[in-house]
C-alpha positions in Angstrom: -0.2 -0.1 0.1 1.4 3.2 -0.8 2.1 5.9 2.0 3.9 9.4 2.3 6.8 10.1 3.7 7.0 13.7 4.8 10.7 14.8 4.7 12.0 17.0 7.4 14.2 19.8 6.2 17.4 19.4 7.8 17.1 15.9 6.7 16.6 16.8 2.7 19.8 17.2 2.0 20.7 13.3 2.3 16.9 12.9 0.3 18.2 15.0 -2.9 16.6 17.8 -1.3 12.8 15.7 -1.3 10.4 17.0 0.6 8.0 14.4 0.9 8.1 10.4 -1.1 5.8 7.9 -2.1 6.3 4.2 -0.7 5.3 0.5 -1.0 5.2 -0.8 3.3 2.5 -2.3 5.8 4.4 -1.0 8.4 6.4 2.1 9.7 9.4 0.2 10.5 9.5 -1.1 6.6 8.7 2.2 5.6 11.6 3.9 6.9 13.9 0.4 6.2 12.6 1.1 1.8 13.3 5.5 2.7 16.8 4.6 4.1 17.2 2.3 1.3 17.0 4.7 -1.3 18.9 7.2 0.4 21.5 5.2 2.4 22.7 8.4 3.5 19.9 9.0 5.7 20.6 5.5 7.5 23.3 7.5 9.8 20.6 10.1 10.7 17.9 8.6 12.3 19.2 5.3 13.2 22.0 4.5 16.2 24.9 2.0 15.0 22.6 -0.7 17.7 20.4 -0.8 14.5 17.1 1.1 16.4 15.8 4.6 16.0 17.6 7.7 17.6 15.9 9.1 21.0 15.6 12.0 19.5 13.8 11.5 15.7 10.1 10.9 16.2 7.6 9.5 13.9 4.2 9.7 13.7 1.0 7.9 11.2 -1.4 10.5 10.2 -0.3 13.4 13.5 0.3 9.8 16.2 3.2 9.5 17.5 4.1 5.6 16.7 5.9 4.9 20.2 2.0 5.4 22.1 0.3 3.4 18.9 3.1 0.2 17.7 6.2 1.7 18.2 8.1 0.5 14.2 6.0 -1.5 14.0 2.6 0.4 13.7 0.5 -1.3 10.7 0.3 1.4 8.1 -2.7 1.8 5.8 -3.0 3.6 1.8 -2.9 7.0 1.7 -1.3 7.3 5.6 1.3 10.1 6.0 4.4 8.9 7.4 6.2 12.3 9.7 10.0 11.9 11.0 10.4 14.7 13.8 14.2 15.1 14.7 13.9 16.7 18.3 15.9 19.9 18.5 17.8 21.4 21.3 17.6 25.2 21.3 16.7 27.9 23.8 18.7 31.2 25.5 21.7 31.8 27.3 21.5 34.6 29.4 
């Protein structure tokens, strides 16, 4: 089934500047595996050396955080939108 993956601006240099990609996937894990197969440089920004999704990378299916669903085994349906949102630290120092 076709799902759309939204690529955040900080990761677009690793996806040939694409804002989104349509993939065939049944789970979040399959979608991310397909994405990192298409764009090999992206893998190190999403996964740690032990193959786990980095803690600062948040993934949403239709605006729902996969951590509150079934993690990377969350099933996908035709037309779902997968968003990758890297946490950004910031603020001001006084």
